[in-house]
N, C-alpha and C positions, 0 to 999 in steps of 0.2 A: 504494500500500500504506500503510495507516494503522498507526502505532505509538502505543502508549499509554505515558504516563509511569508509572514505578513509583511507587506511592503512598508518601508520606513515612512513615517508620517501618516500612516493610515488612521483615519478617524471613523470608528464604527457608527458614530452618530450621523455622519454624512453619507454613509453607504446606502446605495439604492437596493431595494429588494427585487428579487426576480419574481415576476408576476406568476409564473407557473408554480413556484414553491409556495407563494402566498395562497394561491387557490387550493393546493393540496393541504396546506395547513388548516385553512378554513373548513374544508370538507371534513377533516379528521375531528376538529373541534365540534362541529355540528353533529357528526355521528355519535360522539361521546355524549353530547347533550340529549339527543334522541334516545339513545340506549338507556341512559340513566332514568329518563322520564318513563320509559316503558317498564323498567324494573319497578319503579315506584307505583305504577298502576297495578302490578301483580303481587307485590309484597309490601306490607306496611313498613314504612320507614323505621318505625320503632323496633322492628324485628330484623332489620337489614344490617349487615356488616359490609363496609366498603373496602376495608383492608384487614390484614392480619393484626395491624397495630391500632385498631380503632380505640381501644381503651387508653393506650398510651397517648395517642394524638388528642383525644378528648381532655384528658387530665392536663396535658401540656398546654392546650389552648386555654383552659380555665386558669392555669397558673400564670401564663404570659400575657393573657388578655382578660383579666378579671372583670373588666367593664363590659365585655362582649355579651350582648343579649341576643341569642339566636332567634328570638321572636320578632326582633326589630328589623327595620329596613336598613341595609348597610349604606353608610355614607361613603360613597366612592371617593369623594375628594379627600376625606380624612384617611381612608385606607391607602390611597395612593399619594398622600403628602410625603414629604421627605422623611418625617418622623415615622409615619405609617409604613412606608417602604422598608425602612431600616428594621423596625420591629418585626415585620413579616419576613424579611429576608433572614434575620437571625433565627426565627422560628423554623422556617423552611429548611435551612441548611442542616439542621439536626437530622433530617431525613434523606440527605443527599445520597447516602450509601444504602439505605434500607427500603426506600419507596421508589419503585420504577417510575420514570417519567415525572418525578416530583415537581419539576419546573416547566412541564409542558403546558402550553396555553389551553385553557378550558373555560367554558361558559358557566357563569354562576348567576342564579336569580338573586336580585338584590334583597328580596324578602321571601319568607316562606309561605305567604298567603296567596301568591299568584303564580300562574304558569310562566314559562319562558316567553318573553316578548321583547320587542325592540327596546322599549323604555325600561324594562324590568330586568335586563340582563347586562352583566359586565364581563369583561375578559380578565381572567386571573390565572396565576400559576396553579397547577393541579393541587399542590399542598394546601393552598388557601381554600380551594373547592372542598377537599377532603375535610379540613378542619371545620368549616362552616356547616357542611352537610351532615357530618357526623354529629355535631351539636344539635342541629335541627332534628335529626332522626332520633337521637337520644331523648329529646324533649317532646316527641310525638308530633312535631310541627308539620311533618310531611304525610302523616297518616290520612289526611283529607284527600290526597291524590288517589290513594288506593280505594277509599270509600266511595269517591265520586265515580271512579272507573267501574267498580263492582255494581253500583246502582245503575249506571248506564247499561252495563251488560245484562243485568236482570230485567231492565225495562224492555230490552230488545227481544226477550224470550216470550 
């Protein structure tokens, strides 16, 4: 496998993205979002495990973000502020070697009370998704998705 040296003076902030790679990345993020929603329609969130480390991730979230309320709508500006980014980066790096794709971009609903939608969805690293969704699931905040899907299924019979 050949690797190339990064050119001297290269600034990643000024680098352009390849459109095909961006499209593939977006497709993967949407597939993850759709798969997660389908799982929540079939299994109560309160009974779901997202990783082998759910307990550890949940306890770590409560320790590092004691103010986090999984029932509330996420303030994206606060989460992505300089301080927020540092706190989340420190949290996420703990899982660099234990959670696959811990930093892969993923779609996250800003609040547990609504479905994915343009105004209700933000783009976050996968570890933020896991932390938030594990907390929501532990608190039964996603169970309504299962209940709604089951009611719709029963109504069709």
